[in-house]
PDB file of N, CA, C and O in Angstrom, chain B, residues numbered from 101:
ATOM      1  N   MET B 101       0.785  -1.265  -0.038  1.00  0.00           N
ATOM      2  CA  MET B 101      -0.153   0.091  -0.043  1.00  0.00           C
ATOM      3  C   MET B 101       1.100   1.311  -0.208  1.00  0.00           C
ATOM      4  O   MET B 101       2.276   1.278   0.157  1.00  0.00           O
ATOM      5  N   PHE B 102       0.412   2.245  -0.824  1.00  0.00           N
ATOM      6  CA  PHE B 102       1.315   3.594  -0.964  1.00  0.00           C
ATOM      7  C   PHE B 102       0.524   4.448  -0.154  1.00  0.00           C
ATOM      8  O   PHE B 102      -0.692   4.382  -0.334  1.00  0.00           O
ATOM      9  N   VAL B 103       1.021   5.356   0.828  1.00  0.00           N
ATOM     10  CA  VAL B 103       0.436   6.246   1.536  1.00  0.00           C
ATOM     11  C   VAL B 103       1.081   7.602   1.341  1.00  0.00           C
ATOM     12  O   VAL B 103       2.010   7.689   2.145  1.00  0.00           O
ATOM     13  N   PRO B 104       0.964   8.767   0.557  1.00  0.00           N
ATOM     14  CA  PRO B 104       1.799   9.849   0.580  1.00  0.00           C
ATOM     15  C   PRO B 104       1.547  10.500   1.903  1.00  0.00           C
ATOM     16  O   PRO B 104       0.469  10.456   2.497  1.00  0.00           O
ATOM     17  N   VAL B 105       2.710  11.152   2.348  1.00  0.00           N
ATOM     18  CA  VAL B 105       2.922  11.909   3.460  1.00  0.00           C
ATOM     19  C   VAL B 105       3.466  13.086   3.328  1.00  0.00           C
ATOM     20  O   VAL B 105       4.632  13.160   3.716  1.00  0.00           O
ATOM     21  N   PRO B 106       2.864  14.280   2.789  1.00  0.00           N
ATOM     22  CA  PRO B 106       3.536  15.458   2.767  1.00  0.00           C
ATOM     23  C   PRO B 106       4.173  16.075   4.180  1.00  0.00           C
ATOM     24  O   PRO B 106       3.528  16.578   5.100  1.00  0.00           O
ATOM     25  N   ALA B 107       5.430  15.920   4.108  1.00  0.00           N
ATOM     26  CA  ALA B 107       6.052  16.291   5.498  1.00  0.00           C
ATOM     27  C   ALA B 107       7.654  16.588   5.223  1.00  0.00           C
ATOM     28  O   ALA B 107       8.337  15.963   4.412  1.00  0.00           O
ATOM     29  N   GLU B 108       8.029  17.468   5.907  1.00  0.00           N
ATOM     30  CA  GLU B 108       9.561  18.086   5.695  1.00  0.00           C
ATOM     31  C   GLU B 108      10.257  17.177   6.949  1.00  0.00           C
ATOM     32  O   GLU B 108      10.301  17.436   8.152  1.00  0.00           O
ATOM     33  N   LEU B 109      10.742  16.098   6.254  1.00  0.00           N
ATOM     34  CA  LEU B 109      11.579  15.184   7.176  1.00  0.00           C
ATOM     35  C   LEU B 109      12.861  15.591   7.647  1.00  0.00           C
ATOM     36  O   LEU B 109      13.465  14.871   8.442  1.00  0.00           O
ATOM     37  N   GLY B 110      13.387  16.765   7.205  1.00  0.00           N
ATOM     38  CA  GLY B 110      14.483  17.400   7.592  1.00  0.00           C
ATOM     39  C   GLY B 110      14.105  18.172   9.046  1.00  0.00           C
ATOM     40  O   GLY B 110      14.951  18.918   9.538  1.00  0.00           O
ATOM     41  N   THR B 111      13.104  18.015   9.564  1.00  0.00           N
ATOM     42  CA  THR B 111      12.793  18.938  10.795  1.00  0.00           C
ATOM     43  C   THR B 111      11.894  17.818  11.690  1.00  0.00           C
ATOM     44  O   THR B 111      11.181  16.919  11.245  1.00  0.00           O
ATOM     45  N   GLU B 112      12.161  18.163  13.071  1.00  0.00           N
ATOM     46  CA  GLU B 112      11.316  17.120  14.050  1.00  0.00           C
ATOM     47  C   GLU B 112       9.905  17.210  13.831  1.00  0.00           C
ATOM     48  O   GLU B 112       9.168  16.226  13.894  1.00  0.00           O
ATOM     49  N   GLU B 113       9.601  18.112  13.630  1.00  0.00           N
ATOM     50  CA  GLU B 113       7.949  18.595  13.108  1.00  0.00           C
ATOM     51  C   GLU B 113       7.303  17.497  12.165  1.00  0.00           C
ATOM     52  O   GLU B 113       6.272  16.837  12.290  1.00  0.00           O
ATOM     53  N   GLY B 114       8.353  17.537  11.096  1.00  0.00           N
ATOM     54  CA  GLY B 114       7.931  16.910   9.830  1.00  0.00           C
ATOM     55  C   GLY B 114       8.209  15.299   9.910  1.00  0.00           C
ATOM     56  O   GLY B 114       7.637  14.498   9.170  1.00  0.00           O
ATOM     57  N   ALA B 115       9.092  14.963  10.832  1.00  0.00           N
ATOM     58  CA  ALA B 115       9.258  13.539  11.151  1.00  0.00           C
ATOM     59  C   ALA B 115       8.149  13.045  12.022  1.00  0.00           C
ATOM     60  O   ALA B 115       7.711  11.908  11.847  1.00  0.00           O
ATOM     61  N   GLU B 116       7.726  13.733  12.838  1.00  0.00           N
ATOM     62  CA  GLU B 116       6.641  13.403  13.705  1.00  0.00           C
ATOM     63  C   GLU B 116       5.261  13.425  13.052  1.00  0.00           C
ATOM     64  O   GLU B 116       4.455  12.608  13.497  1.00  0.00           O
ATOM     65  N   ARG B 117       4.923  14.107  12.220  1.00  0.00           N
ATOM     66  CA  ARG B 117       4.045  14.156  11.213  1.00  0.00           C
ATOM     67  C   ARG B 117       3.841  12.805  10.482  1.00  0.00           C
ATOM     68  O   ARG B 117       2.855  12.072  10.553  1.00  0.00           O
ATOM     69  N   ALA B 118       5.039  12.615   9.725  1.00  0.00           N
ATOM     70  CA  ALA B 118       5.112  11.413   9.147  1.00  0.00           C
ATOM     71  C   ALA B 118       4.636   9.999   9.691  1.00  0.00           C
ATOM     72  O   ALA B 118       3.993   9.106   9.139  1.00  0.00           O
ATOM     73  N   LEU B 119       5.283  10.129  11.221  1.00  0.00           N
ATOM     74  CA  LEU B 119       5.151   8.839  12.051  1.00  0.00           C
ATOM     75  C   LEU B 119       3.800   8.791  12.621  1.00  0.00           C
ATOM     76  O   LEU B 119       3.332   7.712  12.983  1.00  0.00           O
ATOM     77  N   ARG B 120       2.982  10.152  12.751  1.00  0.00           N
ATOM     78  CA  ARG B 120       1.757  10.007  13.016  1.00  0.00           C
ATOM     79  C   ARG B 120       0.820   9.517  12.073  1.00  0.00           C
ATOM     80  O   ARG B 120      -0.223   8.949  12.398  1.00  0.00           O
ATOM     81  N   THR B 121       1.286   9.792  10.568  1.00  0.00           N
ATOM     82  CA  THR B 121       0.621   9.346   9.461  1.00  0.00           C
ATOM     83  C   THR B 121       0.624   7.781   9.511  1.00  0.00           C
ATOM     84  O   THR B 121      -0.412   7.119   9.444  1.00  0.00           O
ATOM     85  N   LEU B 122       1.802   7.278   9.627  1.00  0.00           N
ATOM     86  CA  LEU B 122       2.237   5.826   9.288  1.00  0.00           C
ATOM     87  C   LEU B 122       3.083   5.372  10.540  1.00  0.00           C
ATOM     88  O   LEU B 122       4.312   5.382  10.614  1.00  0.00           O
ATOM     89  N   PRO B 123       2.223   4.990  11.469  1.00  0.00           N
ATOM     90  CA  PRO B 123       2.623   4.644  12.731  1.00  0.00           C
ATOM     91  C   PRO B 123       3.286   3.252  12.684  1.00  0.00           C
ATOM     92  O   PRO B 123       4.133   2.893  13.501  1.00  0.00           O
ATOM     93  N   ASP B 124       2.794   2.433  11.576  1.00  0.00           N
ATOM     94  CA  ASP B 124       3.342   0.936  11.536  1.00  0.00           C
ATOM     95  C   ASP B 124       4.145   0.784  10.373  1.00  0.00           C
ATOM     96  O   ASP B 124       3.695   0.249   9.360  1.00  0.00           O
ATOM     97  N   VAL B 125       5.557   1.317  10.473  1.00  0.00           N
ATOM     98  CA  VAL B 125       6.443   0.951   9.430  1.00  0.00           C
ATOM     99  C   VAL B 125       7.063  -0.216   9.390  1.00  0.00           C
ATOM    100  O   VAL B 125       7.709  -0.531  10.390  1.00  0.00           O
ATOM    101  N   ASP B 126       7.022  -1.183   8.183  1.00  0.00           N
ATOM    102  CA  ASP B 126       8.148  -2.386   8.283  1.00  0.00           C
ATOM    103  C   ASP B 126       9.443  -2.049   7.701  1.00  0.00           C
ATOM    104  O   ASP B 126      10.490  -2.352   8.275  1.00  0.00           O
ATOM    105  N   ILE B 127       9.407  -1.339   6.413  1.00  0.00           N
ATOM    106  CA  ILE B 127      10.687  -0.986   5.766  1.00  0.00           C
ATOM    107  C   ILE B 127      10.803   0.530   5.829  1.00  0.00           C
ATOM    108  O   ILE B 127       9.826   1.268   5.704  1.00  0.00           O
ATOM    109  N   LEU B 128      12.067   0.962   6.033  1.00  0.00           N
ATOM    110  CA  LEU B 128      12.543   2.446   5.952  1.00  0.00           C
ATOM    111  C   LEU B 128      13.739   2.357   5.183  1.00  0.00           C
ATOM    112  O   LEU B 128      14.803   1.836   5.517  1.00  0.00           O
ATOM    113  N   VAL B 129      13.379   3.048   3.885  1.00  0.00           N
ATOM    114  CA  VAL B 129      14.309   3.453   2.755  1.00  0.00           C
ATOM    115  C   VAL B 129      14.754   4.956   3.035  1.00  0.00           C
ATOM    116  O   VAL B 129      14.024   5.904   2.746  1.00  0.00           O
ATOM    117  N   ASN B 130      15.886   5.085   3.564  1.00  0.00           N
ATOM    118  CA  ASN B 130      16.588   6.469   3.724  1.00  0.00           C
ATOM    119  C   ASN B 130      17.054   7.002   2.449  1.00  0.00           C
ATOM    120  O   ASN B 130      18.176   6.663   2.072  1.00  0.00           O
ATOM    121  N   ASN B 131      16.433   7.697   1.814  1.00  0.00           N
ATOM    122  CA  ASN B 131      16.832   8.331   0.394  1.00  0.00           C
ATOM    123  C   ASN B 131      16.645  10.032   0.429  1.00  0.00           C
ATOM    124  O   ASN B 131      16.293  10.683  -0.555  1.00  0.00           O
ATOM    125  N   LEU B 132      16.934  10.569   1.675  1.00  0.00           N
ATOM    126  CA  LEU B 132      16.900  11.958   1.782  1.00  0.00           C
ATOM    127  C   LEU B 132      18.159  12.584   1.780  1.00  0.00           C
ATOM    128  O   LEU B 132      19.021  12.104   2.516  1.00  0.00           O
ATOM    129  N   GLY B 133      18.430  13.578   1.083  1.00  0.00           N
ATOM    130  CA  GLY B 133      19.633  14.242   1.019  1.00  0.00           C
ATOM    131  C   GLY B 133      19.708  15.387   0.407  1.00  0.00           C
ATOM    132  O   GLY B 133      18.970  15.523  -0.569  1.00  0.00           O
ATOM    133  N   VAL B 134      20.474  16.356   0.736  1.00  0.00           N
ATOM    134  CA  VAL B 134      20.872  17.821  -0.170  1.00  0.00           C
ATOM    135  C   VAL B 134      22.293  17.829  -0.214  1.00  0.00           C
ATOM    136  O   VAL B 134      23.021  17.180   0.537  1.00  0.00           O
ATOM    137  N   PHE B 135      22.670  18.614  -1.153  1.00  0.00           N
ATOM    138  CA  PHE B 135      23.978  18.782  -1.769  1.00  0.00           C
ATOM    139  C   PHE B 135      24.037  20.195  -2.372  1.00  0.00           C
ATOM    140  O   PHE B 135      23.164  20.494  -3.187  1.00  0.00           O
ATOM    141  N   GLY B 136      24.863  20.979  -2.090  1.00  0.00           N
ATOM    142  CA  GLY B 136      25.189  21.963  -3.124  1.00  0.00           C
ATOM    143  C   GLY B 136      26.530  22.232  -3.582  1.00  0.00           C
ATOM    144  O   GLY B 136      27.466  22.049  -2.803  1.00  0.00           O
ATOM    145  N   ALA B 137      26.755  22.693  -4.893  1.00  0.00           N
ATOM    146  CA  ALA B 137      28.066  22.736  -5.340  1.00  0.00           C
ATOM    147  C   ALA B 137      28.751  23.851  -4.977  1.00  0.00           C
ATOM    148  O   ALA B 137      28.904  24.718  -5.837  1.00  0.00           O
ATOM    149  N   VAL B 138      29.265  24.041  -3.722  1.00  0.00           N
ATOM    150  CA  VAL B 138      29.611  25.218  -3.226  1.00  0.00           C
ATOM    151  C   VAL B 138      31.048  24.842  -2.392  1.00  0.00           C
ATOM    152  O   VAL B 138      31.082  23.924  -1.573  1.00  0.00           O
ATOM    153  N   PRO B 139      31.970  25.501  -2.650  1.00  0.00           N
ATOM    154  CA  PRO B 139      33.251  25.135  -1.827  1.00  0.00           C
ATOM    155  C   PRO B 139      32.897  25.112  -0.249  1.00  0.00           C
ATOM    156  O   PRO B 139      32.147  25.970   0.216  1.00  0.00           O
ATOM    157  N   ALA B 140      33.417  24.181   0.491  1.00  0.00           N
ATOM    158  CA  ALA B 140      33.350  23.838   1.853  1.00  0.00           C
ATOM    159  C   ALA B 140      33.399  25.188   2.731  1.00  0.00           C
ATOM    160  O   ALA B 140      32.592  25.613   3.558  1.00  0.00           O
ATOM    161  N   LEU B 141      34.591  25.704   2.282  1.00  0.00           N
ATOM    162  CA  LEU B 141      34.756  26.975   3.323  1.00  0.00           C
ATOM    163  C   LEU B 141      33.889  28.128   3.015  1.00  0.00           C
ATOM    164  O   LEU B 141      33.991  29.194   3.621  1.00  0.00           O
ATOM    165  N   GLU B 142      32.962  27.895   1.988  1.00  0.00           N
ATOM    166  CA  GLU B 142      32.346  29.169   1.596  1.00  0.00           C
ATOM    167  C   GLU B 142      30.852  28.977   2.288  1.00  0.00           C
ATOM    168  O   GLU B 142      30.140  29.981   2.318  1.00  0.00           O
ATOM    169  N   ILE B 143      30.395  27.880   2.785  1.00  0.00           N
ATOM    170  CA  ILE B 143      29.148  27.399   3.246  1.00  0.00           C
ATOM    171  C   ILE B 143      28.861  28.105   4.530  1.00  0.00           C
ATOM    172  O   ILE B 143      29.736  28.012   5.392  1.00  0.00           O
ATOM    173  N   SER B 144      27.770  28.805   4.812  1.00  0.00           N
ATOM    174  CA  SER B 144      27.457  29.435   6.215  1.00  0.00           C
ATOM    175  C   SER B 144      27.124  28.440   7.285  1.00  0.00           C
ATOM    176  O   SER B 144      26.592  27.379   6.956  1.00  0.00           O
ATOM    177  N   ASP B 145      27.361  28.667   8.382  1.00  0.00           N
ATOM    178  CA  ASP B 145      27.074  27.928   9.588  1.00  0.00           C
ATOM    179  C   ASP B 145      25.622  27.275   9.550  1.00  0.00           C
ATOM    180  O   ASP B 145      25.361  26.143   9.957  1.00  0.00           O
ATOM    181  N   ASP B 146      24.693  28.205   8.978  1.00  0.00           N
ATOM    182  CA  ASP B 146      23.201  27.911   8.934  1.00  0.00           C
ATOM    183  C   ASP B 146      23.124  26.822   7.831  1.00  0.00           C
ATOM    184  O   ASP B 146      22.525  25.757   7.982  1.00  0.00           O
ATOM    185  N   GLU B 147      23.758  27.176   6.755  1.00  0.00           N
ATOM    186  CA  GLU B 147      23.716  26.216   5.669  1.00  0.00           C
ATOM    187  C   GLU B 147      24.161  24.748   5.943  1.00  0.00           C
ATOM    188  O   GLU B 147      23.572  23.760   5.502  1.00  0.00           O
ATOM    189  N   TRP B 148      25.498  24.725   6.882  1.00  0.00           N
ATOM    190  CA  TRP B 148      25.966  23.380   7.461  1.00  0.00           C
ATOM    191  C   TRP B 148      24.989  22.873   8.317  1.00  0.00           C
ATOM    192  O   TRP B 148      24.902  21.648   8.234  1.00  0.00           O
ATOM    193  N   ARG B 149      24.209  23.402   9.126  1.00  0.00           N
ATOM    194  CA  ARG B 149      23.232  22.829  10.072  1.00  0.00           C
ATOM    195  C   ARG B 149      22.096  22.198   9.356  1.00  0.00           C
ATOM    196  O   ARG B 149      21.601  21.127   9.705  1.00  0.00           O
ATOM    197  N   ARG B 150      21.611  23.065   8.107  1.00  0.00           N
ATOM    198  CA  ARG B 150      20.596  22.560   7.311  1.00  0.00           C
ATOM    199  C   ARG B 150      20.782  21.073   6.788  1.00  0.00           C
ATOM    200  O   ARG B 150      19.955  20.166   6.875  1.00  0.00           O
ATOM    201  N   HIS B 151      22.229  21.014   6.148  1.00  0.00           N
ATOM    202  CA  HIS B 151      22.554  19.765   5.485  1.00  0.00           C
ATOM    203  C   HIS B 151      22.604  18.750   6.578  1.00  0.00           C
ATOM    204  O   HIS B 151      22.284  17.604   6.262  1.00  0.00           O
ATOM    205  N   PHE B 152      22.993  19.011   7.953  1.00  0.00           N
ATOM    206  CA  PHE B 152      23.407  18.149   8.841  1.00  0.00           C
ATOM    207  C   PHE B 152      21.877  17.845   9.210  1.00  0.00           C
ATOM    208  O   PHE B 152      21.569  16.655   9.265  1.00  0.00           O
ATOM    209  N   GLU B 153      21.117  18.581   9.408  1.00  0.00           N
ATOM    210  CA  GLU B 153      19.671  18.245   9.945  1.00  0.00           C
ATOM    211  C   GLU B 153      18.943  17.412   8.797  1.00  0.00           C
ATOM    212  O   GLU B 153      18.006  16.707   9.170  1.00  0.00           O
ATOM    213  N   ILE B 154      19.233  17.413   7.591  1.00  0.00           N
ATOM    214  CA  ILE B 154      18.655  16.857   6.603  1.00  0.00           C
ATOM    215  C   ILE B 154      19.530  15.479   6.366  1.00  0.00           C
ATOM    216  O   ILE B 154      18.948  14.422   6.609  1.00  0.00           O
ATOM    217  N   ASN B 155      20.521  15.444   6.033  1.00  0.00           N
ATOM    218  CA  ASN B 155      21.502  14.361   5.590  1.00  0.00           C
ATOM    219  C   ASN B 155      21.602  13.323   6.902  1.00  0.00           C
ATOM    220  O   ASN B 155      21.560  12.111   6.691  1.00  0.00           O
ATOM    221  N   VAL B 156      21.722  13.786   8.114  1.00  0.00           N
ATOM    222  CA  VAL B 156      22.168  13.142   9.060  1.00  0.00           C
ATOM    223  C   VAL B 156      20.874  12.704  10.096  1.00  0.00           C
ATOM    224  O   VAL B 156      20.384  11.591  10.288  1.00  0.00           O
ATOM    225  N   LEU B 157      20.554  13.920  10.633  1.00  0.00           N
ATOM    226  CA  LEU B 157      19.427  13.585  11.821  1.00  0.00           C
ATOM    227  C   LEU B 157      17.915  13.195  11.077  1.00  0.00           C
ATOM    228  O   LEU B 157      17.054  12.579  11.705  1.00  0.00           O
ATOM    229  N   ALA B 158      17.773  13.521  10.036  1.00  0.00           N
ATOM    230  CA  ALA B 158      16.546  13.080   9.419  1.00  0.00           C
ATOM    231  C   ALA B 158      16.342  11.524   9.507  1.00  0.00           C
ATOM    232  O   ALA B 158      15.312  10.995   9.924  1.00  0.00           O
ATOM    233  N   GLY B 159      17.638  10.753   8.987  1.00  0.00           N
ATOM    234  CA  GLY B 159      17.390   9.124   8.903  1.00  0.00           C
ATOM    235  C   GLY B 159      17.513   8.890  10.386  1.00  0.00           C
ATOM    236  O   GLY B 159      16.791   7.995  10.824  1.00  0.00           O
ATOM    237  N   ILE B 160      18.426   9.634  11.396  1.00  0.00           N
ATOM    238  CA  ILE B 160      18.528   9.000  12.699  1.00  0.00           C
ATOM    239  C   ILE B 160      17.291   9.160  13.520  1.00  0.00           C
ATOM    240  O   ILE B 160      17.033   8.364  14.423  1.00  0.00           O
ATOM    241  N   ARG B 161      16.455  10.258  13.201  1.00  0.00           N
ATOM    242  CA  ARG B 161      14.989  10.261  13.693  1.00  0.00           C
ATOM    243  C   ARG B 161      14.294   9.168  13.487  1.00  0.00           C
ATOM    244  O   ARG B 161      13.945   8.351  14.341  1.00  0.00           O
ATOM    245  N   LEU B 162      14.073   9.146  12.253  1.00  0.00           N
ATOM    246  CA  LEU B 162      13.177   7.956  11.652  1.00  0.00           C
ATOM    247  C   LEU B 162      13.649   6.616  12.189  1.00  0.00           C
ATOM    248  O   LEU B 162      12.831   5.943  12.815  1.00  0.00           O
ATOM    249  N   THR B 163      15.016   6.106  11.991  1.00  0.00           N
ATOM    250  CA  THR B 163      15.291   5.012  12.307  1.00  0.00           C
ATOM    251  C   THR B 163      14.944   4.675  13.911  1.00  0.00           C
ATOM    252  O   THR B 163      14.461   3.628  14.341  1.00  0.00           O
ATOM    253  N   ARG B 164      15.315   5.826  14.646  1.00  0.00           N
ATOM    254  CA  ARG B 164      15.170   5.539  16.146  1.00  0.00           C
ATOM    255  C   ARG B 164      13.860   5.362  16.512  1.00  0.00           C
ATOM    256  O   ARG B 164      13.567   4.590  17.425  1.00  0.00           O
ATOM    257  N   ALA B 165      12.811   6.159  15.738  1.00  0.00           N
ATOM    258  CA  ALA B 165      11.345   6.049  16.079  1.00  0.00           C
ATOM    259  C   ALA B 165      10.778   4.624  15.544  1.00  0.00           C
ATOM    260  O   ALA B 165       9.838   4.034  16.078  1.00  0.00           O
ATOM    261  N   ILE B 166      11.495   4.158  14.401  1.00  0.00           N
ATOM    262  CA  ILE B 166      10.671   2.766  13.929  1.00  0.00           C
ATOM    263  C   ILE B 166      11.485   1.436  14.627  1.00  0.00           C
ATOM    264  O   ILE B 166      11.010   0.303  14.701  1.00  0.00           O
ATOM    265  N   SER B 167      12.708   1.819  15.075  1.00  0.00           N
ATOM    266  CA  SER B 167      13.591   0.405  15.352  1.00  0.00           C
ATOM    267  C   SER B 167      12.820  -0.217  16.515  1.00  0.00           C
ATOM    268  O   SER B 167      12.753  -1.434  16.341  1.00  0.00           O
ATOM    269  N   PRO B 168      12.318   0.108  17.446  1.00  0.00           N
ATOM    270  CA  PRO B 168      11.715  -0.581  18.446  1.00  0.00           C
ATOM    271  C   PRO B 168      10.710  -1.630  17.938  1.00  0.00           C
ATOM    272  O   PRO B 168      10.669  -2.778  18.381  1.00  0.00           O
ATOM    273  N   GLY B 169       9.833  -1.109  16.894  1.00  0.00           N
ATOM    274  CA  GLY B 169       8.952  -2.163  16.344  1.00  0.00           C
ATOM    275  C   GLY B 169       9.488  -3.216  15.491  1.00  0.00           C
ATOM    276  O   GLY B 169       8.743  -4.086  15.042  1.00  0.00           O
TER     277      GLY B 169
END
């Protein structure tokens, strides 16, 4: 069954929304990520935080939430 869930998974709120909509997950495919073709020394701290939130924490949040099941 396919259930679309419009949510920004790079935020805690978005992850919670997705998990409320789909509380019983059997398989998690982590295919979320962002990348910008900018030299590393030119990326602002805010952009680094955004990349980390989306590329790292989004997957950790979802994995942590569904792993007990």
